[in-house]
gemmi code that builds the backbone of each chain (N, CA, C; Angstrom):
import gemmi

chains = {
    "A": [
        ("MET", (42.124, 132.379, 66.732), (41.759, 131.463, 67.812), (40.415, 130.788, 67.550)),
        ("ALA", (39.925, 130.840, 66.277), (38.628, 130.231, 65.994), (38.638, 128.733, 66.289)),
        ("ALA", (39.794, 128.118, 66.074), (39.882, 126.673, 66.326), (39.606, 126.345, 67.783)),
        ("LEU", (39.866, 127.300, 68.638), (39.661, 127.048, 70.066), (38.184, 126.951, 70.434)),
        ("ALA", (37.310, 127.220, 69.463), (35.883, 127.051, 69.739), (35.519, 125.568, 69.758)),
        ("GLN", (36.376, 124.721, 69.201), (36.074, 123.294, 69.165), (36.665, 122.620, 70.410)),
        ("PRO", (35.795, 121.954, 71.197), (36.244, 121.405, 72.476), (37.434, 120.462, 72.389)),
        ("ASP", (37.498, 119.573, 71.346), (38.608, 118.621, 71.316), (39.937, 119.340, 71.092)),
        ("ILE", (39.897, 120.369, 70.238), (41.117, 121.145, 70.012), (41.436, 121.956, 71.262)),
        ("GLN", (40.404, 122.504, 71.862), (40.589, 123.263, 73.101), (41.313, 122.415, 74.136)),
        ("GLU", (40.856, 121.192, 74.300), (41.434, 120.344, 75.345), (42.911, 120.078, 75.084)),
        ("THR", (43.237, 119.796, 73.828), (44.640, 119.530, 73.496), (45.505, 120.754, 73.771)),
        ("VAL", (45.021, 121.905, 73.312), (45.791, 123.149, 73.482), (45.936, 123.491, 74.963)),
        ("ILE", (44.865, 123.302, 75.704), (44.899, 123.636, 77.132), (45.855, 122.711, 77.872)),
        ("ARG", (45.769, 121.420, 77.567), (46.673, 120.472, 78.248), (48.134, 120.789, 77.916)),
        ("GLN", (48.359, 121.180, 76.670), (49.721, 121.540, 76.257), (50.203, 122.765, 77.055)),
        ("ALA", (49.329, 123.754, 77.154), (49.704, 124.980, 77.884), (49.975, 124.682, 79.357)),
        ("LEU", (49.199, 123.762, 79.906), (49.332, 123.460, 81.330), (50.502, 122.532, 81.640)),
        ("SER", (51.043, 121.916, 80.601), (52.089, 120.909, 80.835), (53.335, 121.506, 81.492)),
        ("SER", (53.541, 122.799, 81.304), (54.732, 123.429, 81.897), (54.457, 124.024, 83.282)),
        ("VAL", (53.232, 123.869, 83.751), (52.892, 124.424, 85.066), (53.275, 123.414, 86.153)),
        ("PRO", (54.081, 123.843, 87.109), (54.460, 122.920, 88.189), (53.245, 122.577, 89.063)),
        ("VAL", (53.046, 121.287, 89.254), (51.915, 120.809, 90.067), (52.486, 120.194, 91.343)),
        ("PRO", (51.910, 120.518, 92.508), (52.409, 119.904, 93.758), (52.454, 118.381, 93.638)),
        ("GLU", (53.421, 117.764, 94.317), (53.662, 116.335, 94.085), (52.497, 115.434, 94.495)),
        ("ASN", (51.636, 115.916, 95.349), (50.495, 115.081, 95.760), (49.268, 115.296, 94.862)),
        ("MET", (49.457, 116.030, 93.767), (48.308, 116.363, 92.913), (48.543, 115.975, 91.463)),
        ("ARG", (47.438, 115.795, 90.757), (47.519, 115.449, 89.348), (46.290, 116.020, 88.635)),
        ("LEU", (46.536, 116.551, 87.410), (45.390, 117.030, 86.624), (44.625, 115.819, 86.133)),
        ("GLN", (43.398, 115.691, 86.594), (42.614, 114.497, 86.275), (41.842, 114.674, 84.967)),
        ("ARG", (41.120, 115.768, 84.839), (40.335, 115.982, 83.620), (39.936, 117.452, 83.485)),
        ("LEU", (39.506, 117.785, 82.271), (38.966, 119.115, 81.994), (37.471, 118.966, 81.763)),
        ("GLU", (36.714, 119.877, 82.280), (35.268, 119.852, 82.049), (34.860, 121.186, 81.430)),
        ("PHE", (34.163, 121.093, 80.292), (33.641, 122.288, 79.633), (32.145, 122.342, 79.934)),
        ("ARG", (31.773, 123.217, 80.798), (30.358, 123.328, 81.180), (30.111, 124.728, 81.733)),
        ("ASN", (28.855, 125.015, 81.960), (28.521, 126.336, 82.494), (28.800, 126.391, 83.993)),
        ("ASP", (29.130, 127.584, 84.469), (29.275, 127.750, 85.918), (27.903, 127.963, 86.542)),
        ("SER", (27.864, 128.261, 87.813), (26.585, 128.323, 88.518), (25.705, 129.482, 88.068)),
        ("THR", (26.291, 130.457, 87.358), (25.465, 131.562, 86.860), (25.116, 131.390, 85.380)),
        ("GLY", (25.505, 130.248, 84.811), (25.150, 129.969, 83.426), (26.172, 130.415, 82.404)),
        ("ASP", (27.289, 130.940, 82.850), (28.327, 131.361, 81.913), (29.190, 130.164, 81.520)),
        ("PRO", (29.579, 130.078, 80.229), (30.464, 128.991, 79.808), (31.782, 129.063, 80.577)),
        ("ALA", (32.262, 127.924, 81.022), (33.464, 127.934, 81.861), (34.273, 126.668, 81.640)),
        ("LEU", (35.488, 126.730, 82.099), (36.386, 125.579, 82.061), (36.680, 125.175, 83.502)),
        ("PHE", (36.473, 123.908, 83.802), (36.780, 123.402, 85.145), (37.966, 122.456, 85.058)),
        ("LEU", (39.027, 122.796, 85.762), (40.217, 121.946, 85.816), (40.099, 121.102, 87.079)),
        ("VAL", (39.950, 119.812, 86.885), (39.745, 118.930, 88.032), (41.073, 118.263, 88.388)),
        ("PHE", (41.544, 118.539, 89.572), (42.786, 117.955, 90.068), (42.464, 116.943, 91.166)),
        ("SER", (43.119, 115.775, 91.094), (43.003, 114.839, 92.212), (44.118, 115.172, 93.201)),
        ("ARG", (43.810, 114.970, 94.458), (44.758, 115.383, 95.491), (44.882, 114.295, 96.558)),
        ("LYS", (46.112, 113.806, 96.766), (46.356, 112.864, 97.857), (46.597, 113.636, 99.147)),
        ("GLU", (46.432, 112.962, 100.264), (46.701, 113.625, 101.539), (48.159, 114.054, 101.608)),
        ("SER", (48.386, 115.156, 102.259), (49.737, 115.695, 102.344), (50.140, 115.857, 103.811)),
        ("GLN", (51.432, 115.766, 104.052), (51.940, 115.967, 105.418), (52.209, 117.448, 105.695)),
        ("LYS", (52.070, 118.265, 104.667), (52.351, 119.698, 104.842), (51.312, 120.354, 105.750)),
        ("SER", (51.676, 121.498, 106.291), (50.734, 122.247, 107.137), (49.595, 122.788, 106.259)),
        ("ASP", (48.483, 123.144, 106.916), (47.361, 123.719, 106.177), (47.805, 124.958, 105.400)),
        ("GLU", (48.594, 125.804, 106.051), (49.038, 127.050, 105.404), (49.865, 126.752, 104.154)),
        ("ASP", (50.769, 125.772, 104.263), (51.611, 125.438, 103.112), (50.779, 124.842, 101.977)),
        ("GLN", (49.775, 124.044, 102.344), (48.928, 123.460, 101.293), (48.130, 124.546, 100.572)),
        ("VAL", (47.617, 125.504, 101.332), (46.890, 126.616, 100.708), (47.819, 127.390, 99.781)),
        ("GLU", (49.038, 127.633, 100.256), (50.008, 128.359, 99.438), (50.297, 127.609, 98.134)),
        ("ASP", (50.429, 126.276, 98.239), (50.656, 125.455, 97.038), (49.510, 125.617, 96.042)),
        ("LEU", (48.290, 125.599, 96.557), (47.129, 125.681, 95.665), (47.023, 127.066, 95.030)),
        ("LEU", (47.331, 128.101, 95.803), (47.291, 129.458, 95.240), (48.348, 129.614, 94.148)),
        ("THR", (49.518, 129.055, 94.400), (50.594, 129.128, 93.404), (50.197, 128.388, 92.135)),
        ("LEU", (49.591, 127.214, 92.307), (49.147, 126.437, 91.151), (48.101, 127.210, 90.350)),
        ("LYS", (47.133, 127.773, 91.031), (46.083, 128.531, 90.338), (46.677, 129.705, 89.561)),
        ("ASP", (47.568, 130.441, 90.211), (48.180, 131.607, 89.553), (48.921, 131.189, 88.285)),
        ("ALA", (49.737, 130.151, 88.418), (50.562, 129.721, 87.285), (49.685, 129.214, 86.148)),
        ("ALA", (48.667, 128.429, 86.490), (47.790, 127.883, 85.447), (46.996, 128.992, 84.770)),
        ("ARG", (46.515, 129.935, 85.562), (45.715, 131.026, 84.976), (46.564, 131.895, 84.046)),
        ("ARG", (47.839, 132.088, 84.425), (48.738, 132.870, 83.545), (48.833, 132.211, 82.188)),
        ("LYS", (49.023, 130.897, 82.186), (49.141, 130.163, 80.917), (47.834, 130.232, 80.137)),
        ("LEU", (46.728, 130.045, 80.821), (45.433, 130.015, 80.142), (45.043, 131.397, 79.608)),
        ("ARG", (45.449, 132.441, 80.316), (45.134, 133.797, 79.859), (45.758, 134.056, 78.493)),
        ("ASP", (46.971, 133.529, 78.297), (47.650, 133.713, 77.022), (46.896, 133.051, 75.874)),
        ("LEU", (46.092, 132.042, 76.167), (45.326, 131.361, 75.125), (44.089, 132.153, 74.710)),
        ("GLU", (43.745, 133.167, 75.516), (42.565, 133.994, 75.248), (41.304, 133.149, 75.100)),
        ("LEU", (41.144, 132.193, 75.967), (39.942, 131.369, 75.944), (38.725, 132.198, 76.347)),
        ("PRO", (37.592, 131.944, 75.727), (36.383, 132.665, 76.143), (35.708, 132.001, 77.338)),
        ("LEU", (36.504, 131.369, 78.169), (35.986, 130.605, 79.311), (36.760, 130.980, 80.563)),
        ("PHE", (36.037, 131.203, 81.643), (36.748, 131.456, 82.893), (37.184, 130.115, 83.482)),
        ("PRO", (38.453, 130.016, 83.876), (38.923, 128.738, 84.430), (38.704, 128.621, 85.938)),
        ("TYR", (38.012, 127.569, 86.324), (37.823, 127.263, 87.742), (38.637, 126.010, 88.082)),
        ("PHE", (38.960, 125.882, 89.347), (39.756, 124.741, 89.804), (38.942, 123.926, 90.794)),
        ("VAL", (38.960, 122.621, 90.563), (38.242, 121.714, 91.472), (39.264, 120.712, 92.007)),
        ("PHE", (39.281, 120.543, 93.312), (40.228, 119.607, 93.925), (39.435, 118.472, 94.561)),
        ("VAL", (39.704, 117.263, 94.086), (38.970, 116.103, 94.604), (39.971, 115.130, 95.224)),
        ("PRO", (39.520, 114.382, 96.241), (40.434, 113.402, 96.854), (40.839, 112.343, 95.828)),
        ("ALA", (42.106, 111.957, 95.833), (42.577, 110.895, 94.926), (41.973, 109.573, 95.376)),
        ("GLU", (41.596, 108.733, 94.399), (40.971, 107.437, 94.759), (42.040, 106.410, 95.082)),
    ],
    "B": [
        ("MET", (36.478, 147.175, 113.800), (36.748, 146.270, 112.678), (35.673, 146.467, 111.607)),
        ("SER", (36.087, 146.545, 110.341), (35.108, 146.720, 109.267), (34.307, 145.437, 109.081)),
        ("LEU", (33.184, 145.551, 108.402), (32.366, 144.367, 108.123), (33.175, 143.348, 107.326)),
        ("ALA", (33.949, 143.836, 106.357), (34.741, 142.915, 105.525), (35.756, 142.145, 106.372)),
        ("ASP", (36.455, 142.861, 107.254), (37.430, 142.186, 108.128), (36.742, 141.205, 109.065)),
        ("ASP", (35.588, 141.623, 109.545), (34.819, 140.791, 110.468), (34.405, 139.483, 109.782)),
        ("LEU", (33.954, 139.593, 108.542), (33.519, 138.401, 107.805), (34.691, 137.456, 107.543)),
        ("LEU", (35.856, 138.049, 107.265), (37.024, 137.203, 107.028), (37.426, 136.466, 108.307)),
        ("ALA", (37.351, 137.167, 109.417), (37.651, 136.521, 110.706), (36.615, 135.438, 111.012)),
        ("GLN", (35.354, 135.714, 110.682), (34.299, 134.723, 110.909), (34.551, 133.464, 110.064)),
        ("ALA", (35.005, 133.668, 108.839), (35.288, 132.519, 107.962), (36.333, 131.613, 108.604)),
        ("LYS", (37.368, 132.216, 109.187), (38.427, 131.423, 109.836), (37.869, 130.705, 111.067)),
        ("THR", (37.080, 131.414, 111.837), (36.496, 130.795, 113.038), (35.660, 129.572, 112.664)),
        ("LEU", (34.805, 129.728, 111.664), (33.915, 128.635, 111.276), (34.682, 127.442, 110.704)),
        ("ALA", (35.786, 127.727, 110.028), (36.562, 126.637, 109.411), (37.341, 125.833, 110.435)),
        ("THR", (37.617, 126.443, 111.561), (38.519, 125.780, 112.518), (37.861, 125.497, 113.871)),
        ("ILE", (36.587, 125.800, 114.001), (35.932, 125.699, 115.315), (35.724, 124.248, 115.757)),
        ("ASP", (35.560, 123.328, 114.809), (35.297, 121.934, 115.167), (36.608, 121.178, 115.355)),
        ("SER", (36.742, 120.507, 116.481), (38.006, 119.816, 116.737), (38.110, 118.491, 115.967)),
        ("GLY", (36.997, 117.813, 115.761), (37.021, 116.555, 115.018), (36.665, 116.782, 113.563)),
        ("ILE", (35.793, 115.927, 113.053), (35.324, 116.116, 111.678), (34.488, 117.390, 111.639)),
        ("PRO", (34.840, 118.320, 110.770), (34.127, 119.604, 110.786), (32.689, 119.470, 110.292)),
        ("SER", (31.832, 120.259, 110.865), (30.435, 120.294, 110.443), (30.343, 120.881, 109.027)),
        ("GLN", (29.523, 120.239, 108.205), (29.343, 120.745, 106.839), (28.742, 122.156, 106.864)),
        ("ALA", (27.847, 122.374, 107.800), (27.225, 123.707, 107.886), (28.283, 124.769, 108.186)),
        ("ASN", (29.212, 124.462, 109.102), (30.262, 125.439, 109.422), (31.174, 125.688, 108.221)),
        ("LEU", (31.535, 124.618, 107.509), (32.405, 124.800, 106.344), (31.695, 125.596, 105.247)),
        ("ARG", (30.424, 125.285, 105.027), (29.672, 126.016, 103.995), (29.544, 127.501, 104.350)),
        ("ARG", (29.255, 127.781, 105.609), (29.125, 129.184, 106.005), (30.488, 129.894, 105.968)),
        ("SER", (31.538, 129.136, 106.224), (32.887, 129.711, 106.149), (33.204, 130.132, 104.719)),
        ("ILE", (32.939, 129.227, 103.782), (33.213, 129.526, 102.366), (32.386, 130.732, 101.920)),
        ("SER", (31.142, 130.759, 102.346), (30.268, 131.872, 101.997), (30.813, 133.188, 102.581)),
        ("SER", (31.272, 133.127, 103.820), (31.793, 134.340, 104.472), (33.050, 134.867, 103.784)),
        ("SER", (33.881, 133.970, 103.282), (35.087, 134.424, 102.569), (34.697, 135.249, 101.352)),
        ("TYR", (33.685, 134.759, 100.629), (33.223, 135.525, 99.463), (32.656, 136.872, 99.894)),
        ("TYR", (31.790, 136.838, 100.897), (31.148, 138.090, 101.320), (32.158, 139.081, 101.903)),
        ("ALA", (33.245, 138.578, 102.443), (34.287, 139.473, 102.936), (34.835, 140.318, 101.778)),
        ("LEU", (35.160, 139.660, 100.671), (35.704, 140.401, 99.524), (34.615, 141.278, 98.891)),
        ("PHE", (33.406, 140.745, 98.798), (32.271, 141.495, 98.252), (32.090, 142.811, 99.013)),
        ("HIS", (32.066, 142.737, 100.325), (31.834, 143.952, 101.118), (33.055, 144.861, 101.161)),
        ("LEU", (34.243, 144.284, 101.058), (35.438, 145.132, 100.976), (35.343, 146.050, 99.756)),
        ("LEU", (35.028, 145.470, 98.612), (35.005, 146.250, 97.367), (33.866, 147.267, 97.369)),
        ("ILE", (32.722, 146.862, 97.886), (31.586, 147.796, 97.947), (31.902, 148.967, 98.883)),
        ("ALA", (32.491, 148.661, 100.027), (32.827, 149.733, 100.978), (33.843, 150.691, 100.371)),
        ("GLU", (34.799, 150.142, 99.648), (35.815, 150.996, 99.011), (35.169, 151.895, 97.964)),
        ("ALA", (34.271, 151.326, 97.164), (33.615, 152.116, 96.117), (32.723, 153.185, 96.743)),
        ("ALA", (31.971, 152.799, 97.740), (31.044, 153.753, 98.362), (31.799, 154.910, 99.007)),
        ("SER", (32.897, 154.600, 99.705), (33.630, 155.672, 100.383), (34.355, 156.568, 99.376)),
        ("ARG", (34.653, 156.024, 98.198), (35.370, 156.825, 97.203), (34.428, 157.736, 96.409)),
        ("PHE", (33.219, 157.255, 96.145), (32.351, 157.993, 95.218), (31.136, 158.657, 95.867)),
        ("ILE", (30.816, 158.248, 97.083), (29.596, 158.765, 97.714), (29.978, 159.583, 98.945)),
        ("PRO", (29.475, 160.797, 99.065), (29.805, 161.619, 100.240), (29.280, 160.997, 101.535)),
        ("ALA", (29.949, 161.336, 102.627), (29.566, 160.773, 103.932), (28.260, 161.373, 104.434)),
        ("SER", (27.884, 162.519, 103.884), (26.659, 163.180, 104.316), (25.689, 163.280, 103.129)),
        ("PRO", (24.403, 163.056, 103.340), (23.726, 162.784, 104.604), (23.999, 161.366, 105.106)),
        ("PRO", (23.886, 161.192, 106.428), (24.109, 159.865, 107.012), (23.168, 158.839, 106.378)),
        ("GLY", (23.697, 157.683, 106.088), (22.870, 156.620, 105.511), (22.929, 156.542, 103.999)),
        ("LEU", (23.468, 157.618, 103.382), (23.508, 157.607, 101.913), (24.419, 156.494, 101.392)),
        ("ARG", (25.609, 156.399, 101.993), (26.538, 155.355, 101.534), (25.936, 153.961, 101.699)),
        ("ALA", (25.301, 153.754, 102.842), (24.706, 152.433, 103.091), (23.613, 152.143, 102.069)),
        ("ARG", (22.838, 153.177, 101.724), (21.756, 152.966, 100.761), (22.321, 152.652, 99.382)),
        ("VAL", (23.345, 153.409, 98.977), (23.945, 153.183, 97.662), (24.619, 151.803, 97.612)),
        ("SER", (25.190, 151.398, 98.749), (25.887, 150.100, 98.783), (24.950, 148.948, 98.434)),
        ("ARG", (23.677, 149.133, 98.705), (22.717, 148.068, 98.426), (22.461, 147.900, 96.936)),
        ("SER", (22.922, 148.858, 96.127), (22.640, 148.779, 94.696), (23.634, 147.888, 93.948)),
        ("PHE", (24.680, 147.464, 94.637), (25.667, 146.594, 93.972), (25.078, 145.197, 93.811)),
        ("GLY", (25.292, 144.607, 92.632), (24.736, 143.278, 92.369), (25.833, 142.255, 92.167)),
        ("HIS", (25.601, 141.059, 92.668), (26.602, 139.995, 92.534), (26.914, 139.702, 91.060)),
        ("GLY", (25.855, 139.567, 90.267), (26.048, 139.187, 88.866), (26.818, 140.244, 88.090)),
        ("GLU", (26.450, 141.494, 88.298), (27.143, 142.571, 87.588), (28.597, 142.669, 88.038)),
        ("MET", (28.837, 142.502, 89.309), (30.223, 142.568, 89.793), (31.053, 141.427, 89.200)),
        ("LYS", (30.424, 140.278, 89.077), (31.151, 139.157, 88.458), (31.506, 139.478, 87.001)),
        ("GLN", (30.531, 140.040, 86.270), (30.795, 140.364, 84.863), (31.931, 141.380, 84.732)),
        ("ILE", (31.939, 142.385, 85.578), (33.010, 143.386, 85.533), (34.354, 142.735, 85.852)),
        ("CYS", (34.373, 141.891, 86.875), (35.631, 141.215, 87.235), (36.123, 140.341, 86.088)),
        ("SER", (35.204, 139.680, 85.405), (35.597, 138.834, 84.269), (36.228, 139.683, 83.174)),
        ("ARG", (35.664, 140.880, 82.944), (36.238, 141.746, 81.900), (37.641, 142.195, 82.273)),
        ("PHE", (37.848, 142.535, 83.523), (39.182, 142.977, 83.945), (40.191, 141.837, 83.914)),
        ("SER", (39.727, 140.608, 84.043), (40.688, 139.501, 84.125), (40.973, 138.858, 82.776)),
        ("SER", (40.334, 139.345, 81.713), (40.583, 138.733, 80.408), (41.838, 139.326, 79.784)),
        ("LYS", (42.381, 138.601, 78.842), (43.619, 139.041, 78.180), (43.390, 140.343, 77.414)),
        ("ARG", (42.237, 140.394, 76.734), (41.912, 141.603, 75.972), (40.940, 142.450, 76.778)),
        ("ILE", (41.469, 143.500, 77.351), (40.639, 144.367, 78.169), (39.768, 145.224, 77.242)),
        ("PRO", (38.474, 145.289, 77.475), (37.603, 146.109, 76.619), (38.038, 147.573, 76.599)),
        ("ASP", (37.754, 148.244, 75.469), (38.199, 149.628, 75.286), (37.708, 150.562, 76.394)),
        ("GLU", (36.464, 150.349, 76.836), (35.918, 151.279, 77.833), (36.704, 151.241, 79.137)),
        ("ILE", (37.507, 150.213, 79.290), (38.373, 150.117, 80.469), (39.799, 150.531, 80.100)),
        ("SER", (40.312, 149.951, 79.029), (41.729, 150.152, 78.712), (42.050, 151.609, 78.373)),
        ("LEU", (41.078, 152.342, 77.796), (41.343, 153.732, 77.436), (41.564, 154.618, 78.654)),
        ("LEU", (41.100, 154.176, 79.804), (41.251, 154.975, 81.023), (42.523, 154.635, 81.802)),
        ("LEU", (43.172, 153.579, 81.392), (44.357, 153.141, 82.130), (45.617, 153.536, 81.377)),
        ("HIS", (46.625, 153.928, 82.129), (47.861, 154.373, 81.490), (48.825, 153.212, 81.252)),
        ("SER", (48.550, 152.118, 81.867), (49.427, 150.955, 81.681), (48.593, 149.692, 81.790)),
        ("ARG", (49.255, 148.577, 81.689), (48.535, 147.315, 81.785), (48.000, 147.129, 83.199)),
        ("ILE", (46.968, 146.328, 83.281), (46.404, 146.046, 84.602), (47.434, 145.275, 85.423)),
        ("SER", (47.571, 145.681, 86.666), (48.586, 145.056, 87.521), (48.221, 143.604, 87.819)),
        ("LEU", (49.231, 142.844, 88.182), (48.992, 141.452, 88.559), (48.103, 141.372, 89.790)),
        ("GLU", (48.236, 142.380, 90.657), (47.403, 142.388, 91.865), (45.921, 142.511, 91.514)),
        ("LEU", (45.606, 143.462, 90.625), (44.191, 143.636, 90.285), (43.671, 142.427, 89.501)),
        ("LEU", (44.495, 141.898, 88.620), (44.105, 140.680, 87.901), (43.728, 139.587, 88.894)),
        ("SER", (44.590, 139.411, 89.868), (44.364, 138.359, 90.847), (43.105, 138.618, 91.672)),
        ("ILE", (42.882, 139.866, 92.041), (41.685, 140.202, 92.829), (40.416, 139.883, 92.033)),
        ("THR", (40.416, 140.259, 90.750), (39.206, 140.019, 89.950), (38.974, 138.525, 89.758)),
        ("GLU", (40.041, 137.776, 89.548), (39.888, 136.314, 89.413), (39.404, 135.695, 90.720)),
        ("THR", (39.946, 136.194, 91.803), (39.528, 135.667, 93.107), (38.054, 135.941, 93.358)),
        ("PHE", (37.586, 137.114, 92.958), (36.176, 137.435, 93.163), (35.288, 136.430, 92.429)),
        ("VAL", (35.614, 136.173, 91.168), (34.808, 135.223, 90.373), (34.878, 133.826, 90.991)),
        ("ASP", (36.074, 133.447, 91.369), (36.310, 132.138, 92.000), (35.476, 131.966, 93.274)),
        ("LEU", (35.584, 132.952, 94.143), (34.900, 132.855, 95.444), (33.386, 132.909, 95.281)),
        ("GLN", (32.930, 133.655, 94.270), (31.481, 133.701, 94.067), (30.958, 132.321, 93.643)),
        ("GLU", (31.699, 131.651, 92.767), (31.290, 130.303, 92.359), (31.288, 129.364, 93.568)),
        ("ASP", (32.345, 129.449, 94.358), (32.420, 128.610, 95.567), (31.250, 128.906, 96.513)),
        ("ARG", (30.911, 130.173, 96.610), (29.802, 130.562, 97.488), (28.491, 129.958, 97.002)),
        ("HIS", (28.273, 129.983, 95.690), (27.039, 129.388, 95.153), (26.983, 127.895, 95.471)),
        ("LEU", (28.120, 127.217, 95.301), (28.140, 125.772, 95.584), (27.904, 125.515, 97.069)),
        ("ALA", (28.564, 126.305, 97.896), (28.442, 126.100, 99.347), (27.031, 126.406, 99.846)),
        ("ASP", (26.408, 127.400, 99.245), (25.082, 127.806, 99.728), (23.945, 126.969, 99.144)),
        ("TYR", (24.124, 126.463, 97.916), (22.966, 125.867, 97.237), (23.124, 124.407, 96.818)),
        ("ASP", (24.328, 123.906, 96.640), (24.490, 122.537, 96.140), (24.599, 121.572, 97.324)),
        ("VAL", (23.459, 121.025, 97.710), (23.448, 120.166, 98.898), (24.040, 118.787, 98.604)),
        ("GLY", (24.320, 118.501, 97.343), (24.901, 117.201, 97.000), (26.403, 117.155, 97.229)),
        ("LEU", (27.003, 118.285, 97.472), (28.458, 118.341, 97.646), (28.842, 118.147, 99.109)),
        ("SER", (30.039, 117.626, 99.300), (30.592, 117.520, 100.641), (31.909, 118.287, 100.661)),
        ("PHE", (32.061, 119.147, 101.636), (33.250, 120.000, 101.695), (34.228, 119.505, 102.753)),
        ("GLU", (35.505, 119.770, 102.496), (36.542, 119.460, 103.478), (37.044, 120.771, 104.083)),
        ("ARG", (37.715, 120.639, 105.218), (38.257, 121.851, 105.851), (39.196, 122.585, 104.889)),
        ("GLY", (39.949, 121.812, 104.114), (40.880, 122.420, 103.163), (40.185, 123.332, 102.158)),
        ("ASP", (38.956, 122.988, 101.781), (38.210, 123.845, 100.845), (37.955, 125.215, 101.475)),
        ("ALA", (37.540, 125.188, 102.735), (37.260, 126.460, 103.425), (38.550, 127.250, 103.638)),
        ("LEU", (39.616, 126.551, 103.999), (40.889, 127.252, 104.226), (41.422, 127.866, 102.934)),
        ("LEU", (41.173, 127.189, 101.817), (41.606, 127.745, 100.532), (40.826, 129.027, 100.223)),
        ("SER", (39.529, 129.008, 100.450), (38.723, 130.224, 100.223), (39.213, 131.370, 101.107)),
        ("ILE", (39.522, 131.050, 102.346), (40.035, 132.075, 103.266), (41.372, 132.610, 102.753)),
        ("GLY", (42.239, 131.696, 102.332), (43.554, 132.102, 101.822), (43.428, 133.012, 100.615)),
        ("GLN", (42.488, 132.693, 99.747), (42.279, 133.526, 98.561), (41.761, 134.913, 98.948)),
        ("ALA", (40.778, 134.926, 99.837), (40.203, 136.214, 100.248), (41.251, 137.061, 100.969)),
        ("ARG", (41.997, 136.416, 101.849), (43.012, 137.153, 102.616), (44.057, 137.759, 101.679)),
        ("ARG", (44.466, 136.972, 100.687), (45.454, 137.483, 99.740), (44.865, 138.651, 98.941)),
        ("ALA", (43.587, 138.545, 98.569), (42.947, 139.637, 97.823), (42.926, 140.919, 98.666)),
        ("PHE", (42.691, 140.783, 99.973), (42.734, 141.949, 100.870), (44.124, 142.593, 100.825)),
        ("THR", (45.149, 141.758, 100.923), (46.527, 142.265, 100.911), (46.835, 142.951, 99.581)),
        ("GLN", (46.414, 142.311, 98.501), (46.677, 142.883, 97.176), (45.923, 144.206, 97.010)),
        ("TRP", (44.717, 144.252, 97.545), (43.940, 145.492, 97.430), (44.652, 146.642, 98.147)),
        ("ASN", (45.207, 146.351, 99.299), (45.917, 147.395, 100.031), (47.111, 147.931, 99.249)),
        ("LEU", (47.683, 147.096, 98.407), (48.833, 147.528, 97.607), (48.419, 148.462, 96.469)),
        ("ILE", (47.209, 148.303, 95.968), (46.824, 149.069, 94.765), (45.691, 150.056, 95.004)),
        ("ARG", (45.157, 150.115, 96.214), (43.905, 150.852, 96.433), (44.010, 152.348, 96.110)),
        ("ASP", (45.208, 152.915, 96.119), (45.351, 154.340, 95.827), (45.762, 154.612, 94.383)),
        ("THR", (45.647, 153.632, 93.540), (46.060, 153.800, 92.145), (44.872, 154.161, 91.260)),
        ("ASP", (45.182, 154.655, 90.064), (44.117, 154.976, 89.102), (43.356, 153.721, 88.692)),
        ("GLU", (44.079, 152.632, 88.543), (43.385, 151.414, 88.085), (42.363, 150.958, 89.131)),
        ("ALA", (42.687, 151.160, 90.387), (41.733, 150.791, 91.441), (40.476, 151.657, 91.345)),
        ("THR", (40.670, 152.945, 91.074), (39.511, 153.845, 90.944), (38.660, 153.465, 89.740)),
        ("VAL", (39.316, 153.156, 88.627), (38.562, 152.746, 87.428), (37.797, 151.451, 87.708)),
        ("PHE", (38.458, 150.541, 88.368), (37.821, 149.258, 88.695), (36.591, 149.480, 89.586)),
        ("LEU", (36.741, 150.282, 90.612), (35.620, 150.529, 91.522), (34.468, 151.244, 90.803)),
        ("ALA", (34.819, 152.158, 89.905), (33.766, 152.844, 89.148), (33.023, 151.848, 88.268)),
        ("ALA", (33.767, 150.946, 87.659), (33.127, 149.928, 86.820), (32.200, 149.048, 87.660)),
        ("LEU", (32.644, 148.681, 88.841), (31.791, 147.878, 89.722), (30.519, 148.644, 90.085)),
        ("ALA", (30.685, 149.944, 90.339), (29.551, 150.749, 90.781), (28.505, 150.911, 89.687)),
        ("PHE", (28.981, 151.028, 88.456), (28.022, 151.270, 87.370), (27.577, 149.998, 86.664)),
        ("GLY", (28.247, 148.898, 86.938), (27.808, 147.599, 86.430), (27.636, 147.577, 84.931)),
        ("ALA", (26.499, 147.068, 84.485), (26.244, 146.888, 83.049), (26.230, 148.204, 82.305)),
        ("ARG", (25.894, 149.305, 83.002), (25.827, 150.604, 82.344), (27.198, 151.134, 81.979)),
        ("TRP", (28.243, 150.512, 82.552), (29.604, 150.949, 82.292), (29.977, 150.819, 80.824)),
        ("ALA", (29.457, 149.815, 80.140), (29.859, 149.539, 78.757), (29.112, 150.389, 77.738)),
        ("LYS", (28.209, 151.266, 78.183), (27.437, 152.081, 77.224), (28.315, 153.074, 76.512)),
    ],
}
model = gemmi.Model(1)
for chain_id, residues in chains.items():
    chain = gemmi.Chain(chain_id)
    for i, (resn, *xyz) in enumerate(residues, 1):
        res = gemmi.Residue()
        res.name, res.seqid = resn, gemmi.SeqId(i, " ")
        for name, pos in zip(("N", "CA", "C"), xyz):
            atom = gemmi.Atom()
            atom.name, atom.element = name, gemmi.Element(name[0])
            atom.pos, atom.b_iso = gemmi.Position(*pos), 0.0
            res.add_atom(atom)
        chain.add_residue(res)
    model.add_chain(chain)
structure = gemmi.Structure()
structure.add_model(model)
structure.setup_entities()
């Protein structure tokens, strides 16, 4: 996995791994950010854009939890030395 | 009601108390409370498992020795694909999906808490607070499923000893 130390290769591999993860229809993976988290540890931030949804708050939370679980399962298999965080931003 | 349960209930109250546009202060405190709910749940579980109830006050005193940073590091180790030997040698099987999820949620909520408490440039939506609550609530449920297992005891011991665990 030494190649995964290079960000451009990392991004390609990560996007490939995530391509099979079902994403709620009002959401889209916008970009990946490789930066430190608030405690200074190297991390991966998956930024998703999110349009307004007609679903209930509970259903939307459930959708996001399901997405996080599925994405983390895929990313764990890559053995990345980065903890994956999820950021949800309003779609423009 | 335990402190952890109380904090989780407070998080819900703060996230939903405003009828119109929610106050940023309420949303930030809600997100923070969701993290602290899980933080105190795990500390209370560790203290009650490893520290005797007598003399009175001992558990409370020991509970103060838990550190956010060390707990995050331990959770990160449990959630990685390759579990370090000092952990894996004590477990008879792979780490359960429940414990994996709890450790990931802890790291997640701690990051959210830092942003909510310190990053004044951010603006939060009610959905952000509800997501933190949903994550914390699920972690509580998952903990109840595994709390009597060996892996839960190993995890709590690792949290209690922090950085010294890897010696």
